[in-house]
C-alpha positions in Angstrom: -0.2 0.1 0.1 1.1 3.6 -1.1 0.1 7.1 0.4 0.5 8.1 -3.4 -2.4 11.1 -2.9 0.3 12.8 0.3 2.6 14.7 -0.5 6.4 14.2 1.1 7.8 16.6 4.1 4.5 18.4 5.1 3.5 17.2 8.3 0.6 18.1 10.4 -2.1 20.4 8.6 -1.7 22.4 12.0 1.5 22.8 13.4 2.0 23.2 17.7 5.5 24.7 18.7 8.4 22.8 18.9 6.3 20.0 16.7 9.2 17.5 14.7 8.1 17.7 11.3 10.6 19.2 8.1 9.7 22.6 8.6 11.9 22.5 11.8 15.0 21.0 9.7 15.0 23.1 6.9 17.8 25.9 7.0 17.3 29.2 6.2 14.7 31.6 8.6 11.3 31.1 10.6 9.0 32.3 12.3 5.4 31.4 14.4 3.0 34.0 15.8 0.3 33.0 18.7 -2.2 35.5 20.4 -4.8 34.5 22.8 -7.9 36.8 24.3 -10.5 36.0 27.3 -12.7 38.2 29.6 -11.1 40.4 32.2 -9.1 41.5 30.0 -7.3 38.7 29.5 -4.7 38.8 26.1 -1.5 38.0 25.5 0.9 36.3 22.6 4.0 35.0 21.5 6.4 35.9 19.3 9.3 33.6 17.7 11.8 33.8 15.0 14.1 31.2 14.1 17.2 31.0 11.2 18.4 27.4 11.0 22.2 27.1 8.9 25.4 25.1 8.8 26.9 25.6 12.0 24.9 28.5 13.8 20.7 28.0 15.0 19.4 30.1 16.6 15.8 31.4 18.4 14.2 34.6 19.4 11.2 34.5 21.8 8.8 37.6 23.2 6.0 36.5 25.3 3.3 39.0 26.7 0.3 38.1 29.5 -2.0 40.7 31.1 -5.0 40.1 33.1 -6.9 42.0 35.4 -8.4 39.1 37.4 -11.2 38.0 39.1 -11.4 40.6 41.5 -9.7 44.6 42.9 -5.9 44.3 42.9 -5.7 40.5 41.4 -3.9 41.8 37.9 -0.6 40.4 36.9 1.3 41.2 33.8 4.4 39.5 32.4 6.5 40.0 29.8 9.4 37.1 29.0 12.6 38.0 25.8 14.6 34.9 25.2 17.1 34.6 23.0 19.1 31.0 22.3 21.9 29.8 19.9 23.8 27.0 19.2 27.1 26.7 17.2 29.1 23.6 15.7 32.5 24.1 16.2 33.5 20.3 15.2 32.4 17.3 14.9 30.8 16.2 18.6 31.6 19.6 19.9 28.7 22.2 19.7 28.4 25.1 21.9 25.0 26.8 23.3 23.9 29.9 25.0 20.9 31.5 26.2 20.0 35.0 27.1 16.5 35.7 29.0 14.8 38.0 30.7 11.4 38.2 32.5 9.5 41.4 34.5 6.5 40.6 36.1 4.0 43.2 38.0 0.8 41.8 39.9 -1.3 42.3 42.3 -2.8 40.1 45.1 -2.5 37.1 43.7 -3.2 35.1 46.8 -6.1 33.4 47.2 -5.7 34.1 51.5 -9.0 35.8 51.7 -7.9 38.0 54.5 -10.0 40.5 54.9 -7.7 43.3 55.4 -5.2 42.9 52.2 -8.2 41.0 50.5 -8.9 44.4 48.2 -6.2 47.1 48.9 -4.3 48.7 46.4 -1.3 48.8 48.2 0.2 45.3 48.1 1.4 45.6 44.7 4.6 42.9 43.9 7.4 43.7 40.9 10.2 40.7 39.6 13.1 41.3 37.4 15.3 38.9 36.5 18.2 38.6 33.5 19.4 34.8 33.0 22.7 34.3 30.9 23.8 30.4 30.5 26.0 28.9 28.4 26.6 25.3 27.5 29.0 23.2 25.9 28.5 19.5 24.7 31.7 17.2 23.6 31.3 14.0 22.5 34.3 11.8 23.9 33.2 8.4 22.3 30.1 7.4 20.3 29.1 6.1 23.5 31.1 8.9 26.5 29.3 12.7 26.2 30.4 15.2 28.2 27.9 17.8 28.5 28.6 21.4 31.1 26.5 24.5 31.6 26.9 27.6 33.5 23.8 29.8 34.6 24.2 32.8 36.2 
């Protein structure tokens, strides 16, 4: 039995991010955009741009999420931006790097039901984090791989 009616290399009709098929094996630039919205002013989305070449792979992402929550001072805003890269140095020798920045601002997200703090406009949180990571893979033999990773 043959699949003569199928076009080779197309993969599923609707791709999810990171799904394995030939879309992510081709050299060159590509990207994906996702968005969502809902009640209580819920909105967000993600943009991803990637490049795959013989020796270098790059991925850049931007994510945004915001919601007013279901009660006073229950809002949340989250932003994330990242860059991931991989460099083929030589056979069995790969270098990987990642830079990620995340910011969050929110009101009282805990549901502790403390009457004094439940609707308090003063209970606010801000969080900011930047992460750097570098990794290395070295194949010592076909059965032995040395992996290292440093995160700051």
